[in-house]
C-alpha positions in Angstrom: 118.8 -93.0 -76.3 116.7 -91.3 -73.8 119.8 -90.8 -71.5 121.6 -89.1 -74.4 118.6 -86.7 -75.0 118.7 -85.8 -71.3 122.4 -85.1 -71.7 121.9 -82.9 -74.7 119.1 -80.9 -73.3 121.3 -80.3 -70.3 124.1 -79.1 -72.6 121.9 -76.8 -74.3 120.4 -75.3 -71.2 123.8 -74.9 -69.9 125.1 -73.0 -72.9 121.8 -70.9 -72.9 122.4 -70.0 -69.4 126.0 -69.0 -70.1 124.9 -66.8 -73.1 122.3 -65.0 -70.8 124.7 -64.2 -68.1 125.5 -60.7 -69.4 128.9 -59.2 -69.1 130.8 -56.2 -70.1 134.3 -55.7 -70.7 136.4 -52.7 -69.8 139.9 -51.8 -70.7 141.1 -48.8 -68.7 144.4 -47.2 -67.3 146.2 -48.8 -64.3 145.2 -47.3 -60.7 142.6 -45.3 -62.2 139.4 -46.0 -60.4 138.0 -46.6 -56.9 137.6 -50.4 -57.1 134.3 -50.3 -54.9 132.6 -48.8 -58.1 133.2 -51.8 -59.8 131.3 -53.9 -57.3 128.7 -51.3 -57.3 128.2 -51.3 -60.8 127.7 -55.2 -60.8 125.3 -54.9 -57.9 123.2 -52.2 -59.4 123.0 -53.8 -63.0 123.5 -57.5 -62.6 126.1 -57.5 -65.3 129.3 -59.2 -64.7 132.3 -56.7 -65.1 135.6 -57.8 -66.5 138.0 -54.9 -65.8 141.4 -55.1 -67.4 144.2 -52.4 -67.3 147.0 -51.1 -69.4 149.6 -48.5 -68.9 150.3 -47.1 -72.3 148.2 -45.7 -75.0 150.6 -47.6 -77.4 149.6 -50.9 -75.9 145.8 -49.9 -76.3 145.9 -48.9 -79.8 147.7 -52.1 -80.9 144.9 -54.3 -79.5 142.2 -51.6 -81.1 143.7 -51.4 -84.5 144.4 -55.2 -84.7 140.6 -55.7 -84.2 138.9 -58.2 -82.1 139.9 -56.8 -78.8 137.0 -58.1 -77.0 136.5 -55.0 -75.1 133.3 -53.0 -74.8 134.6 -49.9 -73.2 138.2 -48.3 -73.5 139.7 -45.4 -72.3 142.3 -43.8 -74.8 143.8 -40.4 -74.4 142.3 -37.8 -76.6 145.1 -37.5 -79.1 145.1 -41.4 -79.7 141.2 -41.4 -79.9 141.3 -38.8 -82.7 143.3 -41.0 -85.0 141.5 -44.3 -83.8 138.2 -42.5 -84.9 139.6 -41.9 -88.2 140.5 -45.6 -88.6 137.2 -46.7 -87.8 138.0 -48.0 -84.3 135.0 -46.6 -82.5 131.0 -46.7 -83.0 129.1 -43.5 -82.3 127.5 -43.2 -78.8 123.9 -43.4 -78.5 123.1 -40.5 -76.4 119.6 -41.8 -75.7 121.0 -44.7 -73.7 123.1 -42.2 -71.6 120.5 -40.1 -69.4 123.5 -38.8 -67.4 125.3 -37.4 -70.3 124.0 -33.9 -69.2 126.4 -33.9 -66.2 129.3 -33.4 -68.6 131.2 -30.1 -68.1 131.2 -27.9 -71.0 134.6 -26.3 -70.3 136.2 -29.7 -70.7 133.9 -30.7 -73.7 135.0 -27.4 -75.6 138.5 -28.7 -75.6 137.9 -32.3 -76.2 135.7 -31.2 -79.3 139.1 -30.7 -81.0 139.5 -34.4 -81.1 136.0 -35.7 -81.2 133.6 -32.9 -82.5 130.5 -32.7 -80.4 131.5 -35.9 -78.5 130.1 -38.0 -81.0 132.3 -40.8 -80.1 133.1 -40.3 -76.6 133.0 -38.8 -73.1 135.5 -37.5 -70.8 136.5 -39.7 -67.8 139.3 -37.8 -66.5 141.7 -35.0 -67.4 145.0 -33.6 -65.9 148.5 -32.5 -66.8 151.9 -33.9 -67.4 154.3 -32.6 -64.9 156.9 -33.3 -62.3 156.6 -35.3 -59.0 159.1 -35.2 -56.6 160.3 -36.2 -53.1 160.6 -32.9 -51.4 163.2 -34.0 -48.8 165.5 -35.9 -51.2 165.5 -33.3 -53.9 166.1 -30.4 -51.4 168.8 -32.5 -49.9 170.6 -33.0 -53.4 169.9 -29.6 -54.8 169.5 -27.3 -52.0 166.5 -25.0 -50.7 166.4 -23.1 -54.0 165.8 -26.2 -56.2 163.7 -25.2 -59.3 160.8 -27.4 -58.3 158.4 -25.5 -60.4 160.5 -25.5 -63.4 161.3 -28.0 -66.2 164.8 -27.0 -65.5 164.7 -29.5 -62.7 164.8 -32.3 -65.2 166.1 -30.8 -68.5 169.1 -28.9 -67.0 172.0 -31.7 -67.0 173.5 -30.1 -64.2 170.5 -30.6 -61.9 169.9 -34.1 -63.4 173.5 -35.3 -62.8 172.9 -34.6 -59.1 169.4 -36.1 -58.9 170.7 -39.3 -60.4 172.1 -40.1 -57.0 168.5 -40.5 -55.8 166.9 -41.9 -58.9 164.8 -40.3 -61.9 162.1 -41.8 -64.0 160.5 -40.4 -67.1 157.4 -41.4 -68.8 157.7 -43.9 -71.5 155.2 -41.9 -73.7 156.4 -40.0 -76.8 153.4 -38.0 -77.5 153.9 -36.6 -73.8 157.6 -36.3 -73.6 158.4 -34.9 -77.1 156.1 -32.0 -76.8 157.4 -31.4 -73.1 161.1 -31.0 -74.5 159.9 -29.0 -77.4 158.2 -26.4 -75.1 161.1 -26.2 -72.8 163.3 -25.0 -75.8 160.6 -22.4 -77.0 159.4 -24.6 -80.0 155.9 -25.4 -80.6 154.9 -28.4 -78.7 152.3 -29.4 -81.1 154.6 -29.2 -84.1 154.3 -31.9 -86.8 157.3 -30.7 -88.6 159.9 -33.5 -88.5 162.8 -31.1 -88.4 161.4 -29.4 -85.2 160.5 -32.7 -83.5 164.0 -33.7 -84.2 165.2 -31.0 -81.9 163.8 -32.7 -78.7 166.8 -35.3 -79.3 169.4 -32.8 -78.2 167.4 -32.1 -74.9 167.2 -35.7 -74.1 170.9 -36.6 -75.2 172.0 -34.1 -72.4 170.2 -35.8 -69.6 169.9 -39.4 -70.9 172.9 -40.6 -68.9 170.9 -39.6 -65.5 167.5 -41.1 -66.2 167.2 -44.4 -64.4 164.0 -45.8 -66.2 161.4 -45.0 -68.8 158.2 -46.3 -67.7 154.6 -45.2 -67.4 153.4 -46.6 -64.1 156.3 -48.0 -62.0 157.2 -44.5 -60.9 154.1 -44.3 -58.8 155.5 -47.0 -56.0 158.9 -45.8 -56.8 158.1 -42.4 -55.6 156.1 -43.6 -52.6 158.7 -46.0 -51.4 161.6 -43.4 -51.8 163.2 -45.6 -54.5 163.4 -42.4 -56.8 163.2 -38.7 -56.0 161.9 -37.3 -59.2 159.5 -38.6 -61.9 158.0 -36.8 -65.0 154.5 -38.0 -64.8 150.8 -37.8 -65.0 149.2 -35.6 -62.3 147.0 -37.9 -60.6 149.8 -40.8 -60.5 152.0 -38.5 -58.4 149.0 -37.8 -56.1 148.5 -41.5 -55.7 152.3 -41.9 -54.6 151.7 -39.1 -52.4 149.0 -40.8 -50.8 150.6 -44.2 -50.5 153.7 -42.6 -49.0 151.4 -40.9 -46.5 149.5 -43.9 -45.6 152.8 -46.0 -45.1 154.1 -43.2 -42.9 157.5 -43.8 -44.5 158.8 -40.3 -44.1 158.7 -39.5 -47.8 156.8 -36.2 -48.7 155.8 -36.3 -52.4 154.5 -33.2 -54.2 153.7 -32.3 -57.9 154.2 -29.1 -60.1 152.9 -27.9 -63.0 156.1 -26.2 -64.5 156.0 -22.5 -64.9 157.0 -22.7 -68.6 153.8 -24.6 -69.2 152.8 -28.2 -69.4 150.5 -30.6 -71.6 146.9 -30.8 -70.7 145.5 -34.2 -71.8 142.0 -36.0 -71.5 141.2 -39.5 -71.3 138.0 -40.5 -73.0 135.5 -43.4 -72.7 134.5 -44.9 -76.0 133.0 -48.1 -77.6 134.9 -50.0 -80.1 133.1 -50.9 -83.3 133.5 -54.5 -82.6 132.3 -54.3 -78.9 130.6 -57.6 -78.0 128.0 -56.0 -76.0 127.5 -52.2 -76.9 124.3 -52.0 -74.8 126.1 -53.0 -71.7 128.8 -50.5 -72.7 126.5 -47.7 -72.7 125.2 -48.9 -69.2 128.8 -48.6 -67.9 129.5 -45.2 -69.3 126.2 -43.9 -67.8 127.1 -45.4 -64.6 130.4 -43.6 -64.5 128.4 -40.3 -65.6 126.4 -40.4 -62.3 127.6 -37.4 -60.5 128.2 -39.4 -57.3 130.2 -42.1 -59.1 132.2 -39.8 -61.1 133.1 -38.0 -57.8 134.0 -41.2 -56.0 136.5 -41.9 -58.9 138.1 -38.5 -58.5 138.1 -38.7 -54.7 140.1 -41.9 -55.1 142.7 -40.9 -57.9 142.8 -37.2 -57.7 142.5 -36.7 -61.2 140.1 -33.8 -62.3 136.7 -34.9 -63.8 135.1 -33.9 -66.8 131.6 -34.0 -65.1 130.5 -30.8 -63.8 127.7 -32.3 -61.7 130.2 -34.3 -59.7 131.8 -31.4 -58.2 129.1 -30.9 -55.6 130.5 -34.4 -54.3 134.2 -34.1 -54.9 136.2 -33.4 -51.8 136.7 -29.7 -51.2 140.7 -30.2 -50.7 140.7 -31.5 -54.2 138.5 -28.9 -56.0 140.8 -26.2 -54.2 144.2 -28.1 -54.9 145.6 -26.1 -58.2 147.7 -28.9 -59.3 144.4 -31.1 -59.8 142.0 -28.0 -60.7 144.4 -25.4 -62.0 143.6 -21.6 -61.7 143.0 -19.5 -64.8 146.5 -18.2 -64.9 147.8 -21.6 -65.0 145.2 -23.0 -67.5 146.5 -20.2 -69.9 150.0 -21.9 -69.8 148.7 -25.3 -70.5 149.1 -26.8 -74.1 147.2 -29.5 -75.9 148.6 -31.4 -78.7 147.0 -33.2 -81.8 147.7 -36.5 -83.5 150.8 -37.0 -85.6 150.1 -37.9 -89.2 151.2 -41.5 -90.0 154.5 -40.5 -91.5 155.2 -38.1 -88.7 154.3 -40.7 -85.9 156.9 -43.0 -87.3 159.3 -40.3 -87.2 158.5 -39.7 -83.5 158.5 -43.3 -82.7 162.0 -43.8 -84.1 163.3 -40.8 -82.3 161.8 -41.9 -79.1 163.4 -45.5 -79.4 166.8 -43.9 -80.1 166.4 -41.5 -77.1 165.5 -44.3 -74.8 168.3 -46.5 -75.9 170.9 -43.7 -75.4 172.4 -44.5 -78.9 
């Protein structure tokens, strides 16, 4: 009996120890942080960090709306965030637990307020554009020196795409990015919620679908870096990451990124805390850690996405701050557009349309 009590006591102590080992679970985009920051967070706070990644808003949304995701901090894009807030997926932030909140950049906050008024539920992690990544040598070889590198004609003109198919083209598998891009290209409102207008994107893609090698939201990074493809419609920072990987490998592939002259989508990725987060206090600590100016700068210096943290600019590499593809000038900013979430019925229309476009049927 005495032995039994000793074993029970040991089990209780073990369980108590397990419960006291605080942890925070974060779900973020792939290739989106300097991993040394993850170790730094654990060292500074003593909190164990479980860090998982995804590569599409749709994957994240499925987990969130199903409930019980198990995550404390997630990073949806603003258009998805707005819809998820309406669905009750997030809890309001306690700014009192975020002493670094004052580091946020009001220029970006004014834009994200359209999705989350006054930032009640979220803070900006990174922002950027959806444009065109390309292999300078390969594209020039196929299309010549006058290739329209700064135009959507590069990927939406069938004559160009037929030639580019020789060296490989990837498009994002992201209907909320790709449908607006096509609508903008043909002069329609990229933020239209009219199913008849949205349907016009189909003709744009039908014309180039035979020449698109793959729809994927992360594979194009390595494919560009390795020279496996020559063009990708993708997110700005991902293309810069491909650029760095190619340079580090010294493989002879020179990658660049353009914001098309006709305009491009501006997007925002927001840190938020799910309603059923297991450890909201630790979630606030993680968000506050990222809001630290030097930590936010370290993340931007690693991924080359623009930061929504104004105080971080003091520590961001000057090359990044002066690179217009990352921090666009005023004239370019005027051409950037933002989109708002589709209502449920329209979302279903867009999803069906995108499935049809991808299948080529």
